[in-house]
C-alpha positions as CSV (number, residue, x, y, z in Angstrom):
1,M,18.5,0.8,2.7
2,N,17.1,-2.8,2.1
3,K,18.8,-4.0,5.4
4,M,17.2,-1.1,7.3
5,S,13.7,-1.9,5.9
6,S,14.1,-5.5,6.8
7,F,15.3,-4.6,10.3
8,L,12.4,-2.3,10.9
9,A,9.9,-4.9,9.7
10,I,11.4,-7.5,12.0
11,A,11.4,-5.1,14.9
12,F,7.7,-4.1,14.2
13,F,6.5,-7.7,14.2
14,I,8.5,-8.7,17.2
15,S,6.9,-5.9,19.2
16,A,3.4,-6.7,17.6
17,G,3.8,-10.3,18.6
18,V,4.5,-9.4,22.2
19,N,1.3,-7.4,22.4
20,A,-0.9,-9.8,20.3
21,A,-2.5,-11.6,23.2
22,E,-6.3,-11.7,23.3
23,T,-7.8,-11.6,26.7
24,P,-11.5,-11.6,27.8
25,K,-11.0,-8.1,29.2
26,M,-10.0,-6.8,25.8
27,H,-13.2,-8.3,24.3
28,Q,-15.3,-6.8,27.1
29,Q,-13.8,-3.4,26.5
30,A,-14.4,-3.7,22.8
31,A,-18.0,-4.7,23.4
32,M,-18.5,-1.7,25.7
33,A,-16.9,0.7,23.1
34,H,-19.4,-0.5,20.4
35,E,-22.3,0.0,22.8
36,M,-21.2,3.5,23.7
37,M,-20.9,4.8,20.1
38,N,-23.2,7.6,19.0
39,N,-24.8,5.3,16.5
40,S,-24.7,2.2,18.8
41,D,-28.2,1.2,17.6
42,A,-26.7,0.5,14.1
43,P,-26.8,-3.2,13.2
44,A,-23.0,-3.2,12.6
45,H,-22.3,-2.0,16.2
46,Q,-24.9,-4.4,17.7
47,Q,-23.3,-7.3,15.8
48,M,-19.8,-6.4,16.8
49,A,-20.8,-5.9,20.5
50,Q,-22.5,-9.3,20.5
51,A,-19.5,-10.9,18.9
52,H,-17.1,-9.4,21.4
53,A,-19.3,-10.4,24.3
54,A,-19.4,-14.0,23.0
55,Q,-15.7,-14.0,22.6
56,A,-15.2,-12.7,26.1
57,N,-17.3,-15.5,27.4
58,N,-15.7,-18.2,25.3
59,S,-12.1,-17.0,25.9
60,S,-9.9,-18.9,28.3
61,S,-8.4,-17.0,31.1
62,I,-4.9,-18.0,29.9
63,S,-3.7,-15.5,27.4
64,T,-1.7,-16.8,24.4
65,N,1.1,-14.8,22.8
66,A,2.2,-14.9,19.2
67,K,5.4,-16.8,18.5
68,S,8.5,-14.5,18.6
69,F,10.3,-13.8,15.4
70,S,13.4,-15.8,16.6
71,Q,11.2,-18.9,17.1
72,M,9.7,-18.8,13.6
73,N,11.0,-21.0,10.9
74,E,12.4,-19.6,7.6
75,H,9.0,-19.6,5.8
76,E,7.2,-17.9,8.7
77,K,9.9,-15.2,8.8
78,A,9.7,-14.7,5.0
79,M,5.9,-14.5,5.2
80,V,6.2,-11.8,7.9
81,V,8.6,-9.8,5.9
82,H,6.6,-10.0,2.7
83,Q,3.5,-8.8,4.6
84,S,5.2,-6.0,6.5
85,V,7.0,-4.1,3.7
86,N,5.4,-0.8,2.6
87,N,3.8,-2.4,-0.5
88,G,3.0,-5.7,1.3
89,H,-0.5,-5.6,-0.2
90,S,0.8,-5.7,-3.7
91,F,0.0,-8.8,-5.7
92,A,3.6,-10.0,-5.9
93,H,4.1,-9.8,-2.1
94,E,0.7,-11.4,-1.4
95,V,1.6,-14.3,-3.7
96,Q,5.0,-14.8,-2.2
97,A,3.5,-14.7,1.4
98,E,0.9,-17.2,0.4
99,Q,3.5,-19.5,-1.1
100,H,5.5,-19.4,2.2
101,R,2.2,-20.0,4.1
102,A,1.7,-23.1,2.0
103,Q,5.2,-24.3,2.8
104,I,4.5,-23.9,6.5
105,S,1.5,-26.2,6.3
106,T,3.3,-28.9,4.3
107,Q,6.2,-28.9,6.7
108,G,4.2,-28.7,9.9
């Protein structure tokens, strides 16, 4: 069962990485969604709409994709797996993911 969980976690993050590109169009759509809410006059929606509008204006037209799982080093892969398990928000997994993140920065 452990191999199956690892496989599913890897497959999820590979598919998420493919769709992780931020584009100006996405920010424009998000800004419009915040402006069309029933309570769009609420300060939170106003702030989010302004933030998305600013990001849409500041974004480059070239989209960037997340690194594929096969291109990650061992610490990046371990960090992804720790964050993707069912209890990835448990203290132990968060600590281990943070330790791997620290290793990435020292190797990079």
